[in-house]
C-alpha positions in Angstrom: 0.0 0.0 0.0 1.3 3.5 -0.9 0.0 7.0 -0.3 0.6 10.0 -2.6 0.0 13.7 -2.3 1.6 17.0 -3.1 2.2 20.2 -1.1 3.3 23.7 -2.1 6.7 24.9 -1.1 7.1 28.6 -1.1 10.3 29.8 -2.9 10.0 33.6 -2.5 7.7 36.1 -0.9 8.6 39.4 -2.4 6.6 41.1 -5.2 8.6 40.8 -8.5 10.4 37.7 -7.4 9.2 35.8 -10.4 11.5 37.7 -12.7 14.6 38.1 -10.4 14.8 34.8 -8.6 17.0 31.8 -9.6 13.7 29.8 -9.3 12.2 31.8 -12.2 12.3 29.0 -14.8 10.9 26.4 -12.4 8.6 28.0 -9.9 5.2 29.7 -10.6 2.1 30.8 -8.7 0.0 28.1 -7.2 -3.0 28.1 -4.9 -2.9 26.5 -1.5 -6.6 25.6 -0.8 -6.0 24.6 2.8 -4.6 28.1 3.7 -6.6 30.0 1.0 -3.6 31.8 -0.4 -1.5 31.9 -3.5 2.1 30.9 -3.2 5.0 31.5 -5.6 6.9 28.3 -5.5 7.1 24.6 -6.4 5.1 21.5 -5.5 6.7 18.6 -3.6 5.0 15.4 -4.7 5.6 12.5 -2.3 4.9 8.8 -2.3 5.2 7.0 1.0 4.3 3.7 2.6 1.8 3.0 5.3 4.2 4.0 8.1 5.1 7.3 6.3 8.5 6.3 5.0 9.1 8.2 1.7 9.6 5.8 -1.2 9.6 8.4 -4.0 9.4 12.1 -4.5 9.5 14.8 -7.2 9.7 18.6 -7.3 7.4 20.0 -10.0 5.7 23.3 -10.9 2.6 24.1 -8.9 0.0 23.2 -11.6 -2.3 20.3 -10.7 -1.5 18.5 -14.0 2.1 18.3 -13.2 1.3 16.7 -9.8 -0.8 14.1 -11.4 1.9 13.2 -13.9 4.5 13.0 -11.2 2.4 10.6 -9.1 1.8 8.5 -12.2 5.6 8.3 -12.9 6.4 7.4 -9.2 3.6 4.8 -9.1 5.0 3.1 -12.2 7.9 1.9 -10.0 5.5 0.1 -7.6 3.3 -2.2 -9.7 0.8 -4.4 -7.9 0.2 -1.9 -5.1 -2.8 0.0 -3.9 -2.4 3.8 -4.0 -4.4 6.2 -1.8 -4.7 9.7 -3.1 -6.9 12.8 -2.4 -9.8 14.1 -4.5 -7.4 15.9 -6.8 -6.7 12.6 -8.5 -10.3 11.7 -9.3 -11.1 10.8 -12.9 -11.9 7.8 -15.0 -9.0 8.5 -17.4 -6.5 8.7 -14.6 -7.9 5.5 -13.0 -7.4 3.7 -16.4 -3.8 4.9 -16.6 -3.1 3.6 -13.1 -4.7 0.2 -14.0 -2.4 0.0 -17.0 0.5 0.2 -14.5 -1.2 -2.5 -12.3 -1.8 0.0 -9.5 -5.1 0.2 -7.7 -6.1 3.8 -7.2 -8.3 4.7 -4.3 -9.7 8.2 -4.0 -12.5 9.7 -1.9 -15.9 9.3 -3.4 -18.2 12.3 -3.7 -21.0 12.4 -1.1 -23.4 14.9 0.3 -22.3 17.2 3.0 -23.0 15.6 6.4 -23.6 12.1 5.0 -20.1 10.7 5.1 -20.1 6.9 4.8 -17.9 4.7 7.1 -15.8 3.7 4.1 -14.9 7.3 3.5 -13.9 7.7 7.1 -11.6 4.7 6.7 -10.0 6.2 3.6 -9.5 9.5 5.5 -7.7 7.8 8.3 -5.3 6.2 5.9 -4.7 9.5 4.2 -3.8 11.1 7.6 -0.5 9.4 7.4 0.8 11.4 4.4 -0.7 14.6 5.9 1.3 14.0 9.1 4.4 13.4 7.0 3.9 16.8 5.4 3.3 18.4 8.8 6.6 16.9 10.1 8.5 18.0 7.1 7.1 21.6 7.0 6.8 22.4 10.7 9.2 20.3 12.8 11.9 20.0 10.1 11.3 23.6 8.9 10.8 22.9 5.2 8.4 25.9 5.2 11.5 28.1 5.9 14.1 26.3 3.8 16.1 29.4 2.8 17.2 27.8 -0.5 18.2 30.2 -3.3 18.1 27.8 -6.3 16.1 24.8 -7.4 19.2 22.5 -6.8 19.5 23.9 -3.3 15.8 23.3 -2.6 16.1 19.7 -3.9 19.1 19.2 -1.6 17.2 20.5 1.4 14.2 18.3 0.6 16.4 15.2 0.3 18.0 16.0 3.6 14.7 16.2 5.4 13.4 13.1 3.8 16.5 11.2 4.9 16.1 12.5 8.4 12.5 11.5 8.5 13.3 8.0 7.2 16.0 7.6 9.9 13.6 8.9 12.6 10.9 6.4 11.5 13.4 3.6 11.4 14.7 4.4 14.9 11.2 4.7 16.3 10.3 1.3 14.8 13.4 -0.3 16.4 12.5 1.1 19.8 8.8 0.3 19.7 7.6 3.9 19.4 4.9 5.1 17.0 6.7 5.5 13.6 6.1 9.3 13.0 6.4 10.4 16.7 9.6 12.2 16.2 11.4 13.6 19.2 11.0 17.3 19.7 14.1 19.2 18.6 14.3 23.0 18.8 17.6 23.5 17.0 19.7 24.7 19.9 
């Protein structure tokens, strides 16, 4: 079983940064619906297992189509698995593409507000794993404030944090702790 999602990574906050920054060829404006704001940056697309261990990632532009293609490319390396995604991956054509790769795609079904079936609650619980991975990366590992000046620098910082997360999950598994319960570290 695998989980896939994407999150926006801000690359610059100043007006006019789109033309002056070293990210200019790669980054663009994208909307973050959870925060209801537009961000100039890139999208981190992550594929992880049930415990939250990253098994594949990509850094793409913020457009939704690029996220879908990146997940399709990452899923091709894991045939015979079940892939849980959010509502952004709904669609019969996308479902058929995944079936050609021998990947079972599970997305939330549309339902009326206030009438959420038990099966949808179970899907949401599984999806919380990747949401907690993004929360660990962005908040505890400070990916929100990465301070990278170039796309290569951002890719390096993302790889460092994914490695640290993987080691943390491994150590927690060895010691019998919950996998994503990383020890608090304040950087001092």
